[in-house]
N, C-alpha and C positions, 0 to 999 in steps of 0.2 A: 350653370349653375344658373336656376331658375327665375325668370321677371322679377319676383317679389324679392328675392337675395341681391339682384342686383340694385334694384332700385335702393334698398335699406344702407347697400355697401356704400353707392355713393350719397348718401345724405338724404334722400327723400324721404319724409314724413309729416309729420301731422303740420296744417298748413300752407303747406306746397299746392300745385296743382302739378296735374301729370295731361297732356293734350294725346288723346286717343282717338281712335275710329270707331263710330257708331256703327258702320256696315262690316258684320260680322258676329261672331259669340261674344260674349261677355267676358271672356276669362281674361285681355289686358285690363279691363274697368274693375273686376275682382282684384287681379294684383294690385293696383295702385290703391285701391278702398282698403286691402290687409296691410298697407305700411302706413295706413292714419291719413294718407291724402287726397285728395279731390280727381277724381277722375274729368275731366272737360272734354268734351266731344267738339271735331273739326270735321268739315266736309271729305269728300274724297275725290279724285280725279275720274269724270267719267270712264275713261278708255281703260284704266288700271283697276279702277275700285279699291286703291289703296290712298294714305294720306294724301292730300294737295298739300304743297307747300306753301301757295299762297292763304289756302284757307288757313294752316297753322300756322303763319305769320299772324293772322288778324286775331288768332284765339288766344295769343301770349298777354300774360298781364304779368304786374308786380311780381306775383308770384309763382308765377310758372317755372318750374325746375328743370322739366323733362319733357321727352315726347317719345312716344314708342309707335313706329311704323312700324305694321306687319305687309307681308310678299303676300299680297291677296291671292287666291287662286293657282298657286305660282308663277303669277306676275310680279316679277320686282317690283317694290315703291322706288321711286326718286331721292335715292340715298345726297344725290351732289346735294340737289336745290334743296334736301332738310336741313344737310350738314350746313347749307347755309346759314340758314336760318338759325339752326342753332350755335353758328358760331359767331352769330350777328347779337344777340339775346344773350350769351353765356347758359345754355343748356344743354344736360345732357340726350342725346339722339342715342335711343336706341332702336334697333333693328331683331324682327323675329317674322318663323314662318306659321302658317297657319296648317302644318302637317308635315311629316316625314315621306324627305323625296331620296330615290333610291335610284343610282346611275341607267339600271338595266328598264324599270317601268318608266325613266324621264324618256330614253328613248323610243320608246316604242310610242309614248302620250304624241309625242311631238310628231311624230308621223303621222298618227293617227290625224293629230288636229291639224295638219297641215294638209291631209286629204280632205276632212270635214271643213274647211275654213276657202277652200279651193271650188268647191261646189254648192256648199249652201245657198240658199236663196229665201227672201224673207223672212231672215233673222239676222240681226246686225252681231257677225263673227266678231270672237274675240282679235285686240290688237297683236298683230305679230311681230314681238322684240326681241330680241340679242335676250338671253338669259331667263324667257317663258317656259316653265319646264310642264304648264297646265294640266296641273295637280286637279283639278276639274276645270271642263270645258264649258267657260259661259259666257252665254249666247244672251242678246235680249231680243224680246219680243215686244218691237214696239205698238203703241196703242195708246188710248186712256188710263194706261194704269193697269193695276194687277187683276181685274176682272179677264182683260184681254190676254193676260201671260198664263193666269190660269185655267182660261177657257181652252186655250192651245194646252197648256201640259195635258189637261185631261183627255183631249183628243189626241196626242201625239202617244200617248198610254195606249189609250183603245185599239189605237195600231201596234199595239206589242212593241214599242221602246219604251227604255228606261228612263225616265228623267226625274230631277226635283229642282225643288227650289234654293238656292244657298242660302236665302237669308231670309226669313220670316218677317221677321221685327226687328230693326234696328236696335240694337241695345238703349238709345235713348228714349224708346218710346215701352222699355219693361218696368215694372212696376220697381223695381230697388234702383234702377238708375235714371229715371224717368226726369227729362231736363225740356223747360220752354226755349229749345234750341231752335234755328232755322239753316237747315240743312236738304236744301234741293236734290243736291248731284245723289244723296245718300240717300234718298225717301224714293226718288228715281229709278236709281239702282235696285232697291227690294220690290218695287212694282212690277218691274219689265225684266229682270233676270231671271234665267231658267240652265239648270246644269245638265248638258248632255252625256252621254257612255263616251269614255276616249280611253279607256281603259287598255291596258299589256292585254289584256284575254279576249279582245274583239278580233273576230277573223274579219275580212273584207266584203264579206254577205251582210256582214253586221254592220259596218260603216257604209254598204249603199242601201239599206234600208232606212239606216236613222235618215240619212241626204232624201232617201225617196218621198217617206212619211214629213219631213218637216217641209219638204218643198211644196208638197203638193197642201198644203195646210196653211203654209206661209204666209200667201196673200187670201186668205179668206175671212180670217179675223179680225182685221184690219177696219179704225173707224173710217167710213166715207168722208169725201172731204167735198 
């Protein structure tokens, strides 16, 4: 059943609020709006890029009816903590993924991610936790924000390594969902994150090239202290 149908089946509609993440695409906010409810944005955990339970609790009001947690990039959201927030406030807590997983691809991605995580320097690698499927291998390029990440991405691509910015603009900055809300971790993630190749079709030489290129460039684009 789709997100809109699940929300409607739970009685969510006009006058209600549903807490979602602004870090990702607009799909969840759109689903909430289609029910007549208002999407309310809460900040993300900087390690998982999923909704932060403390931020969710702080965003709850008397109109809050539900929370939608998305397992971002294959990293599982902390459903235990989010579930506790839901129980405390009597909220529906839904979980969604941001893509389709297959077991064969997941096994390859995990192996490739383990290789990269053990060897990459100059970027902040994903947190290796149980259940992470590495649908995307998302690193951080620390620095002064987006210019540093974008310069790094251009340099990496110029060396023949494909990469992409996973979230260019947080949903709360899009015209249809613009909100005057403070989401520092969401903004920082949008400025710093970069998805590197980790798919099942990569050969060992491809992984070695990713490591070589990133490690060569990783320390060059950081601000001086």
